[in-house]
C-alpha positions in Angstrom: 0.0 0.0 0.0 1.1 3.5 -0.7 -0.2 7.1 -1.0 0.0 9.2 -4.1 -0.9 12.9 -4.1 -1.4 14.7 -7.4 -0.1 18.2 -8.0 -3.6 19.8 -8.1 -4.3 18.2 -4.7 -1.0 19.5 -3.3 -2.0 23.0 -4.4 -5.4 22.5 -2.8 -3.8 21.6 0.5 -1.5 24.7 0.3 -4.4 27.0 -0.4 -7.2 25.5 1.7 -5.2 24.1 4.7 -2.2 26.5 4.5 0.0 23.5 4.2 3.7 24.2 3.8 7.1 22.5 3.9 7.5 20.7 7.2 3.8 20.1 7.8 2.2 16.7 8.3 -1.3 16.0 7.0 -3.1 12.9 8.3 -5.8 11.0 6.4 -8.0 9.1 8.9 -11.1 6.9 8.7 -14.2 8.5 10.2 -17.7 7.3 10.7 -20.2 8.6 8.2 -20.0 10.3 4.9 -19.9 8.8 1.4 -17.2 6.4 0.2 -16.7 3.8 -2.5 -14.1 2.1 -0.3 -15.8 1.3 3.1 -19.6 1.6 3.5 -20.5 4.0 6.3 -17.1 5.6 6.5 -15.2 8.4 4.8 -11.7 9.9 4.9 -11.0 13.0 7.0 -7.9 15.2 6.9 -6.1 17.0 9.7 -2.8 18.7 10.3 -1.0 16.8 13.0 2.3 15.1 13.8 2.6 11.3 13.1 2.6 8.8 15.9 2.6 5.3 14.4 2.8 5.8 10.6 1.3 3.0 8.5 1.9 4.6 5.1 3.2 8.0 4.0 4.4 10.1 1.1 6.4 13.4 1.1 5.6 15.9 -1.6 7.2 19.4 -1.7 8.3 18.8 1.9 4.7 18.1 3.1 4.2 14.7 4.7 0.9 13.0 3.8 0.2 9.9 6.0 -2.2 7.4 7.5 -1.6 6.0 10.9 -1.3 2.3 11.2 -4.7 2.2 13.0 -6.4 3.6 9.9 -4.9 1.7 7.0 -7.6 -1.0 7.3 -9.8 1.6 5.5 -7.9 1.0 2.2 -8.5 -2.8 2.1 -4.9 -3.4 1.1 -5.2 -1.0 -1.8 -3.3 2.2 -2.7 -4.7 5.7 -2.0 -4.7 8.4 -4.7 -5.5 11.9 -3.5 -6.6 14.2 -6.3 -8.5 17.4 -6.7 -11.6 18.2 -8.8 -10.5 21.6 -9.9 -13.9 22.6 -11.2 -15.6 21.8 -7.8 -12.5 22.8 -5.8 -12.7 19.7 -3.7 -10.6 16.7 -2.9 -11.4 13.2 -4.2 -10.0 10.0 -2.9 -9.5 7.0 -5.1 -8.1 3.5 -4.3 -6.5 1.1 -6.7 -4.3 -2.0 -6.6 -1.6 -0.6 -8.9 
């Protein structure tokens, strides 16, 4: 499993979450919302320091990660974080590649 973050998504995080080099952004499983991955759950995002990293990716000095306790959400697949530029919102996709 790994995380990929597209350039449009990186720009979204910089603008909407004031993310900058040295920051850490955590993706976490939360109850509720809409997801094609896990029924009844969705992904949340917060700025926080890692504790027990399950998977991570550093892009432009920003660490994107999921804690070990949340990787179950991916069902062994990879996470692709992208941005719908027309709607100005994130989209999360999973795949086995």
